Every structure is written in C-alpha cells, then in structure tokens.
N, C-alpha and C positions, 0 to 999 in steps of 0.2 A: 559425381556431384549430385547431391539430393536437394531438391527445391522444397522449401517449407513455406507454407502460407500461414501467417499469423493474423488472427482476427481481433481487432480492438474496436468495439462498437461505439465508444463514447469519445467525442472530440473534446477532451478535457483540457483545461488551461494550466492545471498544476498537478504534478505528482501522480500518486496512485498507480494504476495498472501500467501506465506508460513508463514510469521510472523503472519498474521491475522488468518489463519486457525489453527495455533498452539494455539492461544488464545482461539478459539472456542472449540477445542477438550479438552484443559486443563480445561475449565470451565464446560464441560458436566458432569452430574451426572453419575458416573460409575456404579451405581446400576441400572440405567435405560437404559443407552446407551453403546454399544460397538462400537468403531470406527475402521474403515479400511480406509487406504489412498492409492489410486492407483496413482502411479507416472509413468512417461514415462521412467525414467532412475534414477540411484542413484544420490544423491545430499547431501550436508552437512546437510540437514534437516532431513535425515532419522533417525539419532540417536535422534534428538530432538522430532520427532513424537513418536518414541518408548518410549522415556523418559516420555511422558505424557500419556502413556497407549494405543497408537494406534498400530495396526498391519499394517506394510507397505508392499504393494504389487507392483509388476512392470508388465507393459504390454503396448501394442501399443495403442496410443491415437491419434486420427485424429483431426486436427485443421484446421479451414477454416477462417483464418484471412487475414491480409495484405500479398499478395504474395511476396516472396523473389526472385523468378525467374520464368521462363516460365513454368517449370514443377511442380510448387508448388501444384496446385489444383489436378493435375493428380496423384501425389504421395499420397496426403492425401485422395483422393477418394479410391485408392487401399488400403491404410492403414485403411480406415474406415471399410471395410469388415473384416479385421483381428481383428480390435478393437471390433466390435460387437460380434464376436465369443468369444473373450477372456473375455469381460465384462460379457457376458451371463453366461459363465462358473463360473466366480467369484461370481456372484450374487446367483447362485444356490448352489455352494459349501459352501459358508459362510452364506447362508440363510439371505440375505440382505433384510431389511424391507423398507429402504428409500435411495435414491441416491441424493447426493448434489454435483453438479458440480460447479467448480469455473473457471472463464473466459468465456466470451460469445461465443468464437469461437470454443470451444471444443464440438464436436458432437459425439454421440455414446452411452454414458451411459444413456442419457435421452431417446433415442430411445429404448434402451433395457428395460428401466422402463416401457415405454408404451407397449411394446411387452409382458412383463411378468406381467403387471398389478400391479406395485408397484409405490408409489408416487415419483415424481422427482421434484427437486428444482434446480435452476441455479442462482448463484450470478454473476452479471455483474460487472467486475472491469474496464470497459472501458468507454471512452467518444467518441462521434461521431467525426470523422474527415472527410475530403473530400476524396472520394465522399460519401455523406450522404446515397444515395440509397443502397450502398453496406452494410453499417451498418444496415440499416432497413431490408435488405434481411436476414441477419443473425439473426437479432432481431425477424423477423417473424418465423424463424425456432425454436428459443428458445421459443417463445410464443406457437407454436403448440406442441412442444415436452415436455413441462414442465407443471406441475400443478401450480407452482408459479415461478416468476422471481424476484429476489432481486436486487434492484438498491441501490447504495450508496448515491446518491444525485439527486436533481431535474434535473440537466442538462443531466443526462443519459436517462431520459424518452423520449427524442426526438427520440431515436432509436426505440421506440416501439409505434410510431404513424403512422397510415396509413389511408389515405383518411379522415383526420380530426377526426379520432377516436384513442383513446389510449387503449393499451392492458389492459384488465380487470384483468390480472394476476400479475400486478406489486405490489410489497411491498417494501417500503423504510426502510432499517435498517442500521443505522450508525455502522461502525466498532467501536470496543472498545478495550482497553488494560488495563493491571493491573495498579491500582493506587498505586504509590510509594510516600512515604513522601518526599517532596522536600529536606529535610535535610538528607535523608538516605545515609549512606556511604557504599561503596562496600568493599569487603574484600581486594581488591587491591588498596586502596585509595592512591592517590598521589597528588602532586601539579602540575596542568597543566601549570600554568604560569612559574614555575621554570623549568619544563621539556622542554618547547620550548623557554626559555630565555626571558620572558616578565617581566616588572616591575610590582609591586603590583598595581599601579594605572591604569594599562591597562584595557580596557573594551573589552570583547570577544563577537563577533557576530559569532555564530556557525551555520554551514550548514551541516546537515547530509543527504547525498543523494548518490544514485547510480551515478557513473560518466558516465552519459548519456546525449546526447544533449537535451533531453526533460526536464532536470532539470535546464537548463539555467544558469549554474554556471559561464560562461564567463561574464555575465552581472554583477554578484556580484563582480567578480575580477575587472572589469572596474569601478564599483562604488567605490571600495576600492582605486583605483588609483586616483579618483577624490577627495576623502576626506583625502588622506594621508598627504598632506601639512597642511591643516587647522585643522584636528583632528587626529594627529599622535597617540593618545592614543587608538584609535579604531582599533582593530585587527580582522582578519577573520580566523577562523579555519574551514577547510573543512574536513569532515570525510566521508569516503566511497571509493569504488573501482568500477571497471567495473564488470558487471554481465555476459557479453557475449563478445566473441572475437572481434566482429565488433565495440565494443565501445572503444577499445584500442587507436585508433588514436585520439579520443576526449580527452582522459586522457592526451595524449602527448601534445595536443593543449593547454590544461589548464596549464600544466607545463611550456611550452614555453611562454605563455602569462604572467605568474607571473614573469618569468625571464626577459623578454623584458621590462616589465613595471617597473622593479626595485622594486618589492614588496616582496622580500625575507624576509624582516623584518616586513611585514604587513599581508601577506597571508600565512598560514601554511597548507599544505596538509598532513594529518596524515595517509591517507590510511584506510584500513578496520580495525575497532577496535571492540573489544567485551565488552568494558566498556563504552558504550554510556551513560547509566544513570549517571555515575560519571562525564563524560565530560559535560553533560548538567548541572549538579549541579554546576559545576565550571564556567559556562558561564553566560553571562548577557542578551543575546538576541538570539532568534532562527530566522534564515533567511532561506527562501526557495523560490528561484527565478524561479520556474518552468515555462517553456513555455507551457507544457502540463502535466496535472496530473489529477487524479481522486479523490482520498481520501487519501492523504499521511499520513501514520501512524506517521511519525516523528513529525508532528505538534501536535498530541495528546501526544506524549512523551514529547515534550517541554512544553506544557500546564500543563501536570501532574507534571513536575519539577518546575512549577511556573515561567516559562519564558514568557515574552511578545513575540509576534510573528510579524514579517514582512514577508509577503508572497504575491504572485501574485494572481490576481483574475482569477483563472482557476478552472475548475471542481467543486468539492464540497468544496473547500477551504472557500468560503464565508459562508458556513453553519457551518464551524468549527471556524473560526476567527470572532467572533462577535464584535460589537461595544464596545469599552472599554477594549478589551483584546488583541488588536493588530492593525496593519495597513495593508490594502490591496493596492497593486500598480499594474499598468498594466504590463503584461508580456513583456519581451524584452526591458525594459526601465531602463538603468543604472542610469540615473539622478534621476528618481523617487525612485529607491532603495537607492541612496545616501541620498536623502532628508529624506526618512522614517527612515533609520538607525540612522542618525545623530540626527534627531528630537526626536526619541524614547529615545535615551540615554541622551538627554538633559533634560528630565523630570523625574518624579518619576516612572521610569520603573519597579521598584520592586512592586509597588502597582498595576500596570497594569498586571504584571505577576501573582499576587495573584487573580485578577479577571479572568484571563485566566484559572487558576486552578479551580476556582469555576465553570466555564462553563464546564470544563472537568468532574468534579465530578458529575455534574447534568446529562450530556447527553452522555458521551463517555467512560464510564468505561467498563471493560470486563464483569462485572456482568449484566449491562444493555444490552449489545450486545448479550450475551448468553441467557438471559431471553427472549428477543424478538425472537431470532432464534429458541429456543426450543419450544416456544409457537406456532410457525409456523409448526414445526415438529409434535407437538401433534395434531394440527388442521388437517393436512394432513393424519396422521395415523388414526385418528378417522374417518375421511371421508371415507377412503378406507375400514376400518373395518366395517363400516355401510353398505357397498355395499355387 
C-alpha cells in the first residue's frame, strides 16, 4: 500500500481543481493507494473527498501566484516556513510515499519531498499571462523542486522554457471524467423547458461556468441580444455562481446586462445547480465563451452528454474541441459567438454531438486520466525504490 499526499491550496466553493482531483482519487485502486488530501481550509468538497475514501487534513499552504496586495509575498514567505514544518510532520506521521501538488504556485510540499527523499509531482492548472517572466520564474521553481511536472495542454509548456530549452520533466496528461450515457436520467429528473417556461420547439444553448470575468459570459449575453430578433427560439441557460467574494460584482453586472438588454425571456441564470448532467441532457448545445481558461472540465461533460460545443480558442480548448465535434471562435467576440451558435443549430447538430462524444470516449475518460497518472506514480516510486 502506497500513501499519496495530494495538495490543493484553495478552499474553493465550486468546481475547478477539486472536481478533477476527485475524479483521480475515486479512480485509484484502493488496494494499492491510500489518499490523503491537504487543504488550507474547510470547503464543500471535504465530504466529497471523504466519500471517495480520502482522508482530509488541514494545514497552512503558501502560494506564490499573482499578488493581491503589497504584502502578498511577505505574508506567503512567512507562511511558507509554517507550511514546511506542518507538511513535514504530516509526511512522517502518515508515512507518505509520494506527494502530488495541484496548482503551480503552491510551494512547500515539493520542497519537503526533496528534503525527505520522496518523489514529488506537480500538476500545473495555469496558462501564462503577462508578465511571462513571472510565470517562468515560478515554473523554474516547480522544475527544480519536482521530479515531474504535469501540464494539461501544449500552451502551458511556454512557462517551462528558459534560454530556448524546455524542461525535461514535463508530462502532458489530459484531465478525464466519468463517462455517462447521454440518455441517462438522474433521480430528480424534470422538464427544464417547463421549469423556465419555454416552448417545446425552443433550442437551449447552455453555459456551465463559474461567474468570473475569465469566463467571458457577457459576450454570450451580447450574442444572445444579437440573435434574439432573427432566431427567437434559441435560448441561453447559464448555470453557475461565484466562487470568491471579489467575483460578486461581476455576477451583478451580468444580471444588469440581461435586464437592460431585455433578455429576460432569452437568457436564464439558474445559479449553482447540483444536477448539471441532467441539465446538459436536456440542452442542445454547450457554449463556453472564456477569455482565459486552461482545460475546462465542463467541455468534457458536454461532450460526454453528446452535445456539440461552441467555445473560444483559449488554453487547451483546441485540444478538446476537435474538427467535426464543435466550433472554435476568438475570445471576446460576441458576433463570432452569434454566428457559431446560430450556424451550429441550423445544421445536424445532434450528429456533431455524437462525434464529440466519440472524441471524449477515446481521449478524455476518467479511466484514461487515472491510467496515465498512476503509470507516472509507479515510474517515480520504482525509480526511488531503486535508489
């Protein structure tokens, strides 16, 4: 039995890293691996981690990402020393055999691994933004402190290139999720169109996303305003809520935009829902208008449900939405979104959705994701055992 310590530095309220990490832990062979998850604070995901067999621990975690104020780095530097002591104690107490950190900016567990001579892996869930040198500086730390660095897409690799040389420790592993039959009904099945007052002939373009500026939802609302008169049967359903306090003004901005544009009968904001698979099953098209994104799991959920995808050309999205399974548009372009949504629903979009599901089943299932990740674990554990 090998004990693995997973590090998740952010106590998020919705999705993101937690949803992917849950898939990984759930897929691990419990006869071979015992999972421990270290969080910085309680979150709604604690019960979910425990439900899939992980033991949840809490402790200080230092992150060195984009500064939020003048004292950001000073606070995290002080926090780092507390974190090193706490993680070292956890590793010794629970006889940890391998450390797997998530998010590139979390530093501490990887240093402890080097200190105690156990393998460390870090999954990078980020894309480079300006200034690039800052990301490359953090990337260099990840390179030095880890045995392997997992990236989710090709575009992340730019953060691990210095003086025209790329890190030799990079491994690309796509995230994966459970494959659900597109016709599977949940226990709380309902009629979405009836719930929000839509006629049977309406077509639903659904966006499932955190209500954050990075998701570009204002451009989707603007696109809906442009097609409302010519294609009144196309409706938008937005599912999701804010994850952090600072995102609340953006949520209000979207609500006001819908109201001022007179789209109360076209755009429906449902808030946070726990029945997303059923909402997807009753929709016709998945839309994700992100300005910035890395490897959005919701695209995989839509593909698994047999939906065609309209998404922006950001991050790893082009590696997910292949030719014949959806359409890519430039980020921040409401007119391009309008054309793509209207054009998709004017053709045999169900057949395109089936092709999207075929791509998902080939490359993005949880089984594929877990298989590649555990192969990396075994490689690292064997390497250290040979020493």
